[in-house]
MARBAMAR-661517 format. One record per residue: residue in three letters; x, y, z of N, C-alpha, C in turn; residue number from 1. Coordinates in Angstrom, 1 decimal, always signed. Layout:
% MARBAMAR-661517
<site aa="ALA" n_c1="X" n_c2="Y" n_c3="Z" ca_c1="X" ca_c2="Y" ca_c3="Z" c_c1="X" c_c2="Y" c_c3="Z" i="NUM"/>
...
END
This chain:
% MARBAMAR-661517
<site aa="MET" n_c1="-26.1" n_c2="+49.8" n_c3="+172.6" ca_c1="-24.8" ca_c2="+49.3" ca_c3="+171.9" c_c1="-23.6" c_c2="+49.2" c_c3="+172.7" i="1"/>
<site aa="LYS" n_c1="-22.8" n_c2="+48.2" n_c3="+172.1" ca_c1="-21.6" ca_c2="+47.4" ca_c3="+173.3" c_c1="-20.7" c_c2="+48.7" c_c3="+172.8" i="2"/>
<site aa="LYS" n_c1="-19.9" n_c2="+49.2" n_c3="+173.7" ca_c1="-18.7" ca_c2="+50.0" ca_c3="+174.0" c_c1="-18.0" c_c2="+49.9" c_c3="+172.6" i="3"/>
<site aa="LYS" n_c1="-17.6" n_c2="+48.5" n_c3="+172.0" ca_c1="-17.0" ca_c2="+48.3" ca_c3="+171.1" c_c1="-17.7" c_c2="+48.7" c_c3="+169.7" i="4"/>
<site aa="GLN" n_c1="-19.0" n_c2="+48.6" n_c3="+169.5" ca_c1="-19.5" ca_c2="+48.9" ca_c3="+168.2" c_c1="-19.7" c_c2="+50.3" c_c3="+168.3" i="5"/>
<site aa="ARG" n_c1="-19.8" n_c2="+51.1" n_c3="+169.5" ca_c1="-20.1" ca_c2="+52.4" ca_c3="+169.1" c_c1="-18.9" c_c2="+53.2" c_c3="+168.7" i="6"/>
<site aa="LYS" n_c1="-17.6" n_c2="+52.5" n_c3="+169.3" ca_c1="-16.3" ca_c2="+53.2" ca_c3="+168.6" c_c1="-16.0" c_c2="+52.9" c_c3="+167.4" i="7"/>
<site aa="ARG" n_c1="-16.5" n_c2="+51.8" n_c3="+166.8" ca_c1="-16.2" ca_c2="+51.7" ca_c3="+165.7" c_c1="-17.4" c_c2="+52.5" c_c3="+164.8" i="8"/>
<site aa="LEU" n_c1="-18.5" n_c2="+52.5" n_c3="+165.1" ca_c1="-19.7" ca_c2="+53.4" ca_c3="+164.1" c_c1="-19.2" c_c2="+54.8" c_c3="+164.6" i="9"/>
<site aa="THR" n_c1="-18.7" n_c2="+55.4" n_c3="+165.7" ca_c1="-18.2" ca_c2="+56.8" ca_c3="+165.4" c_c1="-16.6" c_c2="+57.1" c_c3="+164.5" i="10"/>
<site aa="SER" n_c1="-15.9" n_c2="+56.1" n_c3="+164.3" ca_c1="-14.7" ca_c2="+56.2" ca_c3="+163.7" c_c1="-15.0" c_c2="+56.4" c_c3="+162.4" i="11"/>
<site aa="GLU" n_c1="-16.2" n_c2="+55.8" n_c3="+161.7" ca_c1="-16.7" ca_c2="+55.9" ca_c3="+160.5" c_c1="-17.3" c_c2="+57.4" c_c3="+160.1" i="12"/>
<site aa="TRP" n_c1="-17.3" n_c2="+58.1" n_c3="+161.1" ca_c1="-17.9" ca_c2="+59.6" ca_c3="+160.9" c_c1="-17.0" c_c2="+60.4" c_c3="+160.6" i="13"/>
<site aa="PRO" n_c1="-17.0" n_c2="+61.2" n_c3="+159.7" ca_c1="-16.1" ca_c2="+62.4" ca_c3="+159.2" c_c1="-15.5" c_c2="+63.3" c_c3="+160.4" i="14"/>
<site aa="ASP" n_c1="-14.3" n_c2="+63.9" n_c3="+160.4" ca_c1="-13.9" ca_c2="+64.8" ca_c3="+161.7" c_c1="-14.4" c_c2="+66.2" c_c3="+161.8" i="15"/>
<site aa="TYR" n_c1="-15.3" n_c2="+66.6" n_c3="+160.9" ca_c1="-16.3" ca_c2="+67.7" ca_c3="+161.0" c_c1="-17.3" c_c2="+67.4" c_c3="+162.2" i="16"/>
<site aa="LEU" n_c1="-17.7" n_c2="+66.3" n_c3="+161.9" ca_c1="-18.8" ca_c2="+65.8" ca_c3="+163.0" c_c1="-18.2" c_c2="+65.4" c_c3="+164.7" i="17"/>
<site aa="ARG" n_c1="-17.0" n_c2="+65.4" n_c3="+164.9" ca_c1="-16.4" ca_c2="+65.7" ca_c3="+166.0" c_c1="-16.4" c_c2="+66.8" c_c3="+166.6" i="18"/>
<site aa="GLN" n_c1="-16.7" n_c2="+67.7" n_c3="+166.1" ca_c1="-16.6" ca_c2="+69.6" ca_c3="+166.4" c_c1="-18.2" c_c2="+69.9" c_c3="+166.7" i="19"/>
<site aa="PRO" n_c1="-18.6" n_c2="+70.7" n_c3="+167.2" ca_c1="-19.8" ca_c2="+71.6" ca_c3="+167.6" c_c1="-20.2" c_c2="+71.8" c_c3="+166.2" i="20"/>
<site aa="ILE" n_c1="-21.7" n_c2="+71.6" n_c3="+165.9" ca_c1="-22.3" ca_c2="+71.8" ca_c3="+164.5" c_c1="-23.2" c_c2="+72.5" c_c3="+164.6" i="21"/>
<site aa="PHE" n_c1="-23.9" n_c2="+72.5" n_c3="+165.7" ca_c1="-24.9" ca_c2="+73.3" ca_c3="+166.1" c_c1="-24.9" c_c2="+74.9" c_c3="+166.4" i="22"/>
<site aa="LEU" n_c1="-23.8" n_c2="+75.2" n_c3="+167.0" ca_c1="-23.6" ca_c2="+76.4" ca_c3="+167.6" c_c1="-22.9" c_c2="+77.5" c_c3="+166.1" i="23"/>
<site aa="THR" n_c1="-23.4" n_c2="+78.7" n_c3="+166.5" ca_c1="-22.6" ca_c2="+79.6" ca_c3="+165.8" c_c1="-21.2" c_c2="+80.0" c_c3="+166.2" i="24"/>
<site aa="LYS" n_c1="-20.6" n_c2="+80.5" n_c3="+165.1" ca_c1="-19.2" ca_c2="+81.0" ca_c3="+165.5" c_c1="-19.1" c_c2="+81.9" c_c3="+166.7" i="25"/>
<site aa="GLU" n_c1="-20.0" n_c2="+82.5" n_c3="+166.9" ca_c1="-20.0" ca_c2="+83.4" ca_c3="+168.2" c_c1="-20.4" c_c2="+82.8" c_c3="+169.5" i="26"/>
<site aa="GLU" n_c1="-21.2" n_c2="+81.5" n_c3="+169.1" ca_c1="-21.3" ca_c2="+80.9" ca_c3="+170.0" c_c1="-20.2" c_c2="+79.8" c_c3="+170.8" i="27"/>
<site aa="ILE" n_c1="-19.4" n_c2="+79.3" n_c3="+169.7" ca_c1="-18.0" ca_c2="+78.6" ca_c3="+169.8" c_c1="-17.2" c_c2="+79.4" c_c3="+170.5" i="28"/>
<site aa="ALA" n_c1="-17.0" n_c2="+80.7" n_c3="+170.1" ca_c1="-16.3" ca_c2="+81.5" ca_c3="+170.9" c_c1="-16.7" c_c2="+81.9" c_c3="+172.5" i="29"/>
<site aa="GLN" n_c1="-17.9" n_c2="+82.0" n_c3="+172.6" ca_c1="-18.4" ca_c2="+82.4" ca_c3="+174.0" c_c1="-19.5" c_c2="+81.3" c_c3="+174.3" i="30"/>
<site aa="PRO" n_c1="-18.9" n_c2="+80.0" n_c3="+174.6" ca_c1="-20.4" ca_c2="+79.2" ca_c3="+174.8" c_c1="-21.2" c_c2="+79.8" c_c3="+176.2" i="31"/>
<site aa="GLU" n_c1="-20.2" n_c2="+80.6" n_c3="+177.2" ca_c1="-21.6" ca_c2="+80.8" ca_c3="+178.3" c_c1="-22.5" c_c2="+81.2" c_c3="+177.8" i="32"/>
<site aa="GLY" n_c1="-22.6" n_c2="+82.1" n_c3="+176.6" ca_c1="-24.0" ca_c2="+82.5" ca_c3="+176.2" c_c1="-25.0" c_c2="+81.5" c_c3="+176.2" i="33"/>
<site aa="VAL" n_c1="-24.6" n_c2="+80.2" n_c3="+175.3" ca_c1="-25.4" ca_c2="+79.4" ca_c3="+175.0" c_c1="-26.0" c_c2="+78.7" c_c3="+176.7" i="34"/>
<site aa="LEU" n_c1="-25.2" n_c2="+78.3" n_c3="+177.5" ca_c1="-25.4" ca_c2="+78.1" ca_c3="+179.0" c_c1="-26.7" c_c2="+78.9" c_c3="+179.2" i="35"/>
<site aa="LYS" n_c1="-26.1" n_c2="+80.2" n_c3="+179.2" ca_c1="-27.2" ca_c2="+81.3" ca_c3="+179.8" c_c1="-28.7" c_c2="+81.3" c_c3="+179.1" i="36"/>
<site aa="ASP" n_c1="-28.8" n_c2="+81.3" n_c3="+177.6" ca_c1="-29.7" ca_c2="+81.1" ca_c3="+177.1" c_c1="-30.7" c_c2="+79.9" c_c3="+177.2" i="37"/>
<site aa="PHE" n_c1="-29.8" n_c2="+79.0" n_c3="+177.6" ca_c1="-30.5" ca_c2="+77.8" ca_c3="+177.6" c_c1="-31.2" c_c2="+77.6" c_c3="+179.3" i="38"/>
<site aa="PHE" n_c1="-30.5" n_c2="+78.0" n_c3="+180.4" ca_c1="-31.1" ca_c2="+77.9" ca_c3="+181.7" c_c1="-31.9" c_c2="+79.3" c_c3="+181.9" i="39"/>
<site aa="GLU" n_c1="-31.9" n_c2="+80.2" n_c3="+181.1" ca_c1="-33.3" ca_c2="+81.0" ca_c3="+181.2" c_c1="-34.4" c_c2="+80.5" c_c3="+181.0" i="40"/>
<site aa="ARG" n_c1="-34.5" n_c2="+79.5" n_c3="+179.9" ca_c1="-35.5" ca_c2="+78.9" ca_c3="+179.0" c_c1="-35.9" c_c2="+77.7" c_c3="+179.8" i="41"/>
<site aa="TYR" n_c1="-35.1" n_c2="+77.2" n_c3="+180.6" ca_c1="-35.3" ca_c2="+75.7" ca_c3="+181.3" c_c1="-34.6" c_c2="+75.8" c_c3="+182.8" i="42"/>
<site aa="ASN" n_c1="-35.8" n_c2="+75.3" n_c3="+183.7" ca_c1="-34.9" ca_c2="+74.9" ca_c3="+185.0" c_c1="-34.6" c_c2="+73.5" c_c3="+185.0" i="43"/>
<site aa="LEU" n_c1="-33.6" n_c2="+73.4" n_c3="+185.9" ca_c1="-33.7" ca_c2="+71.6" ca_c3="+186.2" c_c1="-34.9" c_c2="+70.6" c_c3="+186.1" i="44"/>
<site aa="ILE" n_c1="-35.7" n_c2="+71.1" n_c3="+186.8" ca_c1="-36.7" ca_c2="+70.2" ca_c3="+187.1" c_c1="-37.6" c_c2="+70.1" c_c3="+185.9" i="45"/>
<site aa="ALA" n_c1="-37.9" n_c2="+71.2" n_c3="+185.0" ca_c1="-38.3" ca_c2="+71.2" ca_c3="+183.7" c_c1="-37.6" c_c2="+70.5" c_c3="+182.8" i="46"/>
<site aa="PHE" n_c1="-36.5" n_c2="+70.5" n_c3="+182.7" ca_c1="-35.4" ca_c2="+69.7" ca_c3="+181.6" c_c1="-35.2" c_c2="+68.3" c_c3="+181.8" i="47"/>
<site aa="ARG" n_c1="-35.3" n_c2="+67.9" n_c3="+183.2" ca_c1="-34.9" ca_c2="+66.8" ca_c3="+183.6" c_c1="-36.5" c_c2="+65.8" c_c3="+183.1" i="48"/>
<site aa="ALA" n_c1="-37.9" n_c2="+66.4" n_c3="+183.3" ca_c1="-39.1" ca_c2="+66.1" ca_c3="+183.1" c_c1="-39.0" c_c2="+66.1" c_c3="+181.4" i="49"/>
<site aa="CYS" n_c1="-38.7" n_c2="+67.0" n_c3="+180.9" ca_c1="-38.4" ca_c2="+66.7" ca_c3="+179.0" c_c1="-37.7" c_c2="+65.6" c_c3="+178.7" i="50"/>
<site aa="LEU" n_c1="-36.5" n_c2="+65.2" n_c3="+179.2" ca_c1="-35.6" ca_c2="+64.2" ca_c3="+179.1" c_c1="-36.5" c_c2="+62.8" c_c3="+179.4" i="51"/>
<site aa="ASP" n_c1="-37.3" n_c2="+62.9" n_c3="+180.5" ca_c1="-37.9" ca_c2="+61.3" ca_c3="+181.1" c_c1="-39.2" c_c2="+61.2" c_c3="+180.2" i="52"/>
<site aa="GLU" n_c1="-39.5" n_c2="+62.2" n_c3="+179.6" ca_c1="-40.5" ca_c2="+61.9" ca_c3="+178.4" c_c1="-40.2" c_c2="+61.5" c_c3="+177.4" i="53"/>
<site aa="VAL" n_c1="-39.1" n_c2="+62.1" n_c3="+176.7" ca_c1="-38.3" ca_c2="+61.1" ca_c3="+175.7" c_c1="-38.0" c_c2="+59.7" c_c3="+175.9" i="54"/>
<site aa="ARG" n_c1="-37.8" n_c2="+59.5" n_c3="+177.4" ca_c1="-37.3" ca_c2="+58.6" ca_c3="+177.7" c_c1="-38.2" c_c2="+57.5" c_c3="+177.6" i="55"/>
<site aa="ASP" n_c1="-39.4" n_c2="+58.0" n_c3="+178.1" ca_c1="-40.8" ca_c2="+57.1" ca_c3="+178.2" c_c1="-41.2" c_c2="+56.7" c_c3="+176.8" i="56"/>
<site aa="MET" n_c1="-41.5" n_c2="+57.9" n_c3="+176.0" ca_c1="-41.7" ca_c2="+57.8" ca_c3="+174.6" c_c1="-40.8" c_c2="+56.8" c_c3="+173.5" i="57"/>
<site aa="ALA" n_c1="-39.7" n_c2="+56.6" n_c3="+174.0" ca_c1="-38.7" ca_c2="+55.8" ca_c3="+173.8" c_c1="-39.3" c_c2="+54.0" c_c3="+173.8" i="58"/>
<site aa="LEU" n_c1="-39.4" n_c2="+54.1" n_c3="+175.3" ca_c1="-40.1" ca_c2="+52.8" ca_c3="+175.9" c_c1="-41.3" c_c2="+52.4" c_c3="+175.5" i="59"/>
<site aa="LEU" n_c1="-42.1" n_c2="+53.4" n_c3="+175.3" ca_c1="-43.6" ca_c2="+53.1" ca_c3="+174.8" c_c1="-43.6" c_c2="+52.5" c_c3="+173.3" i="60"/>
<site aa="ALA" n_c1="-42.2" n_c2="+53.2" n_c3="+172.7" ca_c1="-42.4" ca_c2="+52.8" ca_c3="+171.2" c_c1="-41.8" c_c2="+51.7" c_c3="+171.0" i="61"/>
<site aa="ASN" n_c1="-41.2" n_c2="+50.8" n_c3="+172.3" ca_c1="-40.7" ca_c2="+49.6" ca_c3="+172.0" c_c1="-41.3" c_c2="+48.6" c_c3="+171.9" i="62"/>
<site aa="ILE" n_c1="-41.9" n_c2="+48.2" n_c3="+170.9" ca_c1="-43.0" ca_c2="+47.0" ca_c3="+170.3" c_c1="-42.3" c_c2="+46.1" c_c3="+169.8" i="63"/>
<site aa="ASP" n_c1="-41.2" n_c2="+46.6" n_c3="+168.8" ca_c1="-39.9" ca_c2="+45.5" ca_c3="+168.4" c_c1="-39.5" c_c2="+44.8" c_c3="+169.3" i="64"/>
<site aa="GLY" n_c1="-39.2" n_c2="+44.7" n_c3="+170.4" ca_c1="-38.8" ca_c2="+44.1" ca_c3="+171.4" c_c1="-36.8" c_c2="+44.5" c_c3="+171.4" i="65"/>
<site aa="GLY" n_c1="-36.8" n_c2="+45.6" n_c3="+170.9" ca_c1="-35.2" ca_c2="+45.9" ca_c3="+170.6" c_c1="-35.0" c_c2="+46.4" c_c3="+171.7" i="66"/>
<site aa="ASP" n_c1="-33.3" n_c2="+46.2" n_c3="+171.9" ca_c1="-32.8" ca_c2="+47.1" ca_c3="+173.1" c_c1="-32.5" c_c2="+48.6" c_c3="+173.3" i="67"/>
<site aa="TYR" n_c1="-33.2" n_c2="+49.4" n_c3="+173.7" ca_c1="-32.9" ca_c2="+50.7" ca_c3="+174.0" c_c1="-32.1" c_c2="+51.1" c_c3="+175.3" i="68"/>
<site aa="SER" n_c1="-31.4" n_c2="+50.2" n_c3="+175.9" ca_c1="-30.6" ca_c2="+50.4" ca_c3="+176.9" c_c1="-29.7" c_c2="+51.8" c_c3="+176.7" i="69"/>
<site aa="ASP" n_c1="-28.8" n_c2="+51.5" n_c3="+175.6" ca_c1="-28.1" ca_c2="+52.6" ca_c3="+175.3" c_c1="-28.7" c_c2="+54.1" c_c3="+174.9" i="70"/>
<site aa="LEU" n_c1="-29.8" n_c2="+54.1" n_c3="+174.4" ca_c1="-30.7" ca_c2="+55.2" ca_c3="+174.6" c_c1="-30.9" c_c2="+55.5" c_c3="+175.7" i="71"/>
<site aa="ILE" n_c1="-31.4" n_c2="+55.0" n_c3="+176.9" ca_c1="-31.7" ca_c2="+55.0" ca_c3="+178.4" c_c1="-30.3" c_c2="+55.9" c_c3="+179.2" i="72"/>
<site aa="TYR" n_c1="-29.1" n_c2="+54.7" n_c3="+178.8" ca_c1="-28.2" ca_c2="+55.5" ca_c3="+179.2" c_c1="-27.9" c_c2="+56.8" c_c3="+179.0" i="73"/>
<site aa="THR" n_c1="-27.7" n_c2="+57.0" n_c3="+177.6" ca_c1="-27.2" ca_c2="+58.5" ca_c3="+177.0" c_c1="-28.5" c_c2="+59.6" c_c3="+177.6" i="74"/>
<site aa="LEU" n_c1="-29.6" n_c2="+59.3" n_c3="+177.6" ca_c1="-30.7" ca_c2="+60.3" ca_c3="+178.1" c_c1="-30.1" c_c2="+60.6" c_c3="+179.9" i="75"/>
<site aa="GLU" n_c1="-29.7" n_c2="+59.6" n_c3="+180.5" ca_c1="-29.2" ca_c2="+59.6" ca_c3="+182.0" c_c1="-28.1" c_c2="+60.6" c_c3="+181.9" i="76"/>
<site aa="ASN" n_c1="-27.2" n_c2="+60.1" n_c3="+181.2" ca_c1="-25.9" ca_c2="+61.0" ca_c3="+181.1" c_c1="-26.2" c_c2="+62.5" c_c3="+180.8" i="77"/>
<site aa="ALA" n_c1="-27.1" n_c2="+62.7" n_c3="+179.6" ca_c1="-27.5" ca_c2="+64.0" ca_c3="+179.5" c_c1="-27.9" c_c2="+64.7" c_c3="+180.4" i="78"/>
<site aa="LYS" n_c1="-28.9" n_c2="+64.1" n_c3="+181.6" ca_c1="-29.1" ca_c2="+65.0" ca_c3="+182.6" c_c1="-28.1" c_c2="+65.4" c_c3="+183.5" i="79"/>
<site aa="ARG" n_c1="-27.0" n_c2="+64.1" n_c3="+183.5" ca_c1="-25.8" ca_c2="+64.3" ca_c3="+184.3" c_c1="-25.1" c_c2="+65.9" c_c3="+183.7" i="80"/>
<site aa="LEU" n_c1="-25.0" n_c2="+65.5" n_c3="+182.7" ca_c1="-24.1" ca_c2="+67.0" ca_c3="+181.5" c_c1="-25.1" c_c2="+67.9" c_c3="+181.8" i="81"/>
<site aa="THR" n_c1="-26.4" n_c2="+67.9" n_c3="+181.9" ca_c1="-27.1" ca_c2="+69.2" ca_c3="+182.0" c_c1="-27.0" c_c2="+70.0" c_c3="+183.5" i="82"/>
<site aa="GLU" n_c1="-27.1" n_c2="+68.9" n_c3="+184.5" ca_c1="-26.6" ca_c2="+69.5" ca_c3="+185.8" c_c1="-25.3" c_c2="+70.1" c_c3="+185.9" i="83"/>
<site aa="ALA" n_c1="-24.3" n_c2="+69.7" n_c3="+185.4" ca_c1="-22.9" ca_c2="+69.8" ca_c3="+185.4" c_c1="-22.8" c_c2="+71.4" c_c3="+184.9" i="84"/>
<site aa="CYS" n_c1="-23.5" n_c2="+71.5" n_c3="+183.5" ca_c1="-23.6" ca_c2="+72.6" ca_c3="+183.0" c_c1="-24.1" c_c2="+73.5" c_c3="+184.0" i="85"/>
<site aa="TRP" n_c1="-25.2" n_c2="+73.2" n_c3="+184.3" ca_c1="-26.1" ca_c2="+74.3" ca_c3="+185.2" c_c1="-25.2" c_c2="+74.9" c_c3="+186.4" i="86"/>
<site aa="LEU" n_c1="-24.3" n_c2="+73.8" n_c3="+187.0" ca_c1="-23.4" ca_c2="+74.4" ca_c3="+188.3" c_c1="-22.5" c_c2="+75.3" c_c3="+187.7" i="87"/>
<site aa="ILE" n_c1="-21.7" n_c2="+75.2" n_c3="+186.4" ca_c1="-20.6" ca_c2="+75.8" ca_c3="+185.9" c_c1="-21.6" c_c2="+77.3" c_c3="+185.4" i="88"/>
<site aa="TYR" n_c1="-22.7" n_c2="+77.1" n_c3="+185.1" ca_c1="-23.2" ca_c2="+78.7" ca_c3="+184.4" c_c1="-23.7" c_c2="+79.6" c_c3="+185.9" i="89"/>
<site aa="LYS" n_c1="-24.0" n_c2="+78.7" n_c3="+187.0" ca_c1="-24.4" ca_c2="+79.4" ca_c3="+188.1" c_c1="-23.3" c_c2="+80.0" c_c3="+188.7" i="90"/>
<site aa="ARG" n_c1="-22.0" n_c2="+79.2" n_c3="+188.9" ca_c1="-20.8" ca_c2="+79.7" ca_c3="+189.7" c_c1="-20.3" c_c2="+80.7" c_c3="+189.1" i="91"/>
<site aa="ARG" n_c1="-20.5" n_c2="+80.8" n_c3="+187.6" ca_c1="-20.0" ca_c2="+81.9" ca_c3="+186.9" c_c1="-20.7" c_c2="+82.9" c_c3="+186.6" i="92"/>
<site aa="SER" n_c1="-21.8" n_c2="+82.8" n_c3="+186.7" ca_c1="-22.8" ca_c2="+84.2" ca_c3="+186.7" c_c1="-22.8" c_c2="+85.0" c_c3="+188.3" i="93"/>
<site aa="GLY" n_c1="-22.0" n_c2="+84.2" n_c3="+189.3" ca_c1="-22.2" ca_c2="+84.6" ca_c3="+190.7" c_c1="-23.4" c_c2="+84.1" c_c3="+191.5" i="94"/>
<site aa="ASP" n_c1="-24.3" n_c2="+83.3" n_c3="+190.8" ca_c1="-25.6" ca_c2="+82.6" ca_c3="+191.4" c_c1="-24.9" c_c2="+81.6" c_c3="+192.5" i="95"/>
<site aa="ARG" n_c1="-25.4" n_c2="+81.4" n_c3="+193.7" ca_c1="-24.9" ca_c2="+80.4" ca_c3="+194.4" c_c1="-26.1" c_c2="+79.0" c_c3="+193.9" i="96"/>
<site aa="PRO" n_c1="-25.6" n_c2="+78.0" n_c3="+193.9" ca_c1="-26.8" ca_c2="+76.8" ca_c3="+193.3" c_c1="-27.3" c_c2="+76.6" c_c3="+194.4" i="97"/>
<site aa="SER" n_c1="-28.6" n_c2="+76.7" n_c3="+194.1" ca_c1="-29.7" ca_c2="+76.0" ca_c3="+195.3" c_c1="-30.0" c_c2="+74.9" c_c3="+195.4" i="98"/>
END
């Protein structure tokens, strides 16, 4: 999806969708707990593998010849976001990232 088209589509959504909608009030107040829970459940290797599997499934389902480059770009950025969150979590918890 082109940047201009994506901007137009996102401008049509209501304002409440521009805020966290999956976090509880407590998690919004203390988002570090979400990071802690997430990284106690997943390590970076496992989560990257999970995102790669989602990407591979999308590519395998690409029988209609559609352009899934935006999905792949989003997944790659989700990996980068996850790694940044991991670093923040490790630094705040006093662990040295290895």
